[in-house]
N, C-alpha and C positions, 0 to 999 in steps of 0.2 A: 112749230109742231108741239102739240102737248103730248107726253108720254105718258101711258098707263104701264105701272111697274108689276111685275109678276111677283110669285112668292118668293123666288130666289133673290130677284132685286131687292125686294123688301127687307129681307133678312140682311142682306149686305148693307142696306142703308140704315138700318137699326144699329148695326155695329158701329158704323162711322158716326152715327148720331151720339151713342155712348160714349165714345171717344171724345167727342165735342165736349160732353157734359163733363167727363172725368178731367178734361184739361182745363176747364173753367175751375172745377173744384181745386185742382192741384195748384193752380195760379193764385187762388184768393188768399191765401196766408201771405204771399209775397207783395200784395197790392197795399203799399204802405209808403208813408213818407221816407224820401231818400233814394228808393230804387229808380233806376232809369228804364225807361220804357223799352230801350235795347235789351237790357238784362232780362226783362219779362219775356220778350221775343225769344231770346236764346233758351230760357227755361221751358218755353211753350215747345219750341222746335225739338229739343232733346227729348222731353216727355213722350211727345207724339211719336217720333221714330222709334224710341225704345219699346213702345209698345206696338210695333208692326204696323204702323200707318203713315199716312203721308200728309204733311203740312201743305195743304193745296194751294195756299196763297202764293207760295214761293215761286216767282216766275210767271204767275198768272197775268197775262198782256203785260208783262215786263215789271210787276210788283216785286219789291226786292225782299220781303219779310215775310215770316210764318203767320204774324198777327197784324191785324189794324189796331193800332191804340190810339184812340182819340181822346184828347184832353180839353174839358172845359168848353171853349166855343168851336171846337172841332167837332163836326157832326159825324163824319165817317172818314175812313181811309187815311187815319193820320199813320205816317210812316215811323216806325220805332227809332229813336236817335237817343242823343245823350241826355235828354231832358229828365231831371229828377223830379218825381212825384212830390208834391208839397201838400202839408195839412190844408184841408179845405177844397182841394181838387175834386173833380168828378172825372171820372176816366172809363171809357168804353172800351172792352174787349171783344172785338169780332174776330172769329176764326173758323176756318173750313179745314175739315179733315178728310181725307180719301183712305177707305178701305176697299182694296180689289176693284179700284176704278170709280166707286160710288161715294157720293159726297154726303157730308152732314155739315150744317151749317147754324151757328147760333152766336148772338151779341147780347151782352149784359153790361149794364153801366153799374160802376162800384163809387163809393164815397171813399175818399182818403182822409182818415182821422175825423176829425170834427167839421161836418158839413153844414151849411146854412140851412135854415128853415125853407128858403126857397128853392134850394137844390134838392132837399128831401121831397117837397112839393113835386117838383119836376120828375124827380125819378119815380116815385109812387105811382104818378097819374101816367106816366109813359108806359110804365109795366102793366098798369091796369088796362090801358087802351089795347096793348097786345092781346090780353085775355078776352076782351070784348070782342075783337076780330076773331079769336079763335072759337069762340061761342057759335058762330055762323058757319062753322064748317061742317057741311054734311052733304052726303049725295043728293044732287037736285037743287041746291043753293047754287047762287052765282059769286064770281069773284067780287062784283059790285057790292053784295051784301056784306062781305068782309070789310071792304073799303069803307062803306057808309057807316058800319059800326065804328070803326076806328076815328073817322071824321067826327061824328056826334060826339063821342066821349072827348076827344081833344078840344073841341069848341065848347062844350060844357065846362070845360076847366081851364077855358082861356089860355091854351097852348098853341104854339105856332107849329103848323104842319109843313115839313119840309117837302114840298111838290115835285121837286126834280129827281127824288130817289124814290126806290119802292121795293117792295118785296117780289119774289119771284118763284118759278118753279125750278127744282133741282132733281138730279140724277146721276148720269155719268158726267156731266158737266155741273159746274156749281151755279151757272145762271141759265135757266131754261125757261121756255114758256110755260105758263102765262105771267106777264107782269101781275103784279098784286099791288096796286096803290094804296095809299093811306087816305084817300078822299075818294068819293064816287057816289054813284046813284044805286039804290036798291034794285034788285033784279035785272041788272045789266051785266055785260061781260061773259066771259067762258063759265059753262055750268061745270060744277065741280062733281067728279066722278070717283068711285071706288078705285083705289090703285094710283090716284094721283099723289104727287108729294109737291109740297109748296113750302115757302118761307114766307112768313109774316113777319113785318119788321117796322112798327112805327118808329119815325125818328121826328122827335118833337123838340121844341124851344121853349124857353121861358120868355123870349121876347118875340120880334117878328120872325117871319118864317124866310126872309130872303138869305140866300147863301151865295159864296163865290167858291172859285176853284183856284187853287194857289198855282204858282208857277211849276211845281213839281208834276202838275197833271193828275194828282192823287187826292191831295188833302183838300176837303171841303169845310169850310168855316161859315158861321153865321157872319152876315154883313154888320150888325149892330154890336157884335160881340157879346151876345147873349150866350148863356150855356145851353147845351144840346144834351138830350139823353137819347138811347137807342137801345131797344129790346127786341130779340128775334128768336123764334124757334122754327125748327123744321117740322113740318106737320104732314102726317099721311092721313088720307081720306079713306076711312073704313066703310064697312057695309053700312053701319048705322050712325056714324059720327067721324071722330077723329082720334088718332093718337099722336101725342107729343114724341118725336123721336130724339129729341135733346132735353131731357127732363133735367130740372134742376136737382142737384144731389145734396143741397146744403139745408134742405128743409124750409127755405124761405119762400 
């Protein structure tokens, strides 16, 4: 069931979303060669809890950590461990923060040190695909309009679209209706209405789009070993368009 949020719920979701943004901004200086993904997870959890919020990923369907930290060929749901980031890695930080029961969710891919031109291309155009989808958000449009815009942009730039994974609604739960795929047909799917809140999140690869699930039942990797990027925002549908509830705070 797709829920329409009232003014009180929207205010709480704005606070949750802003804490997601602040956590990304807090972590950014630490994302460098030599730090372990587990250390990034510890820093995030401490920062979130110090600011009166909840790291909602911990315990979600058994997930053990505050962050999903996905390095290189890991598309999503990388579990933080003792891996030390290396020069040339790309790493996606995906996190969900709860505030008084309401959730905010955003993912961003970061380069570690000097990254290749191919990785810069992948990151640049995955981020751009996110904003192409966001442009389609307004009352009266449909989810398929978002999906089609992401797909067209990804295809134009020869990037693989991970089809097994998609965006979603969000509210009291981090994953609510509707699903928001990264491929689709215009003028199909649920109609967007004022007060809906959704997460749009292109997950694109520099190679083929095929993925597999590791034995931990969380980590999703590309079959061909190509790198993946993942960008996500929590988006409120407003009377005449949209508002990004997880704005970037670094000016990029």
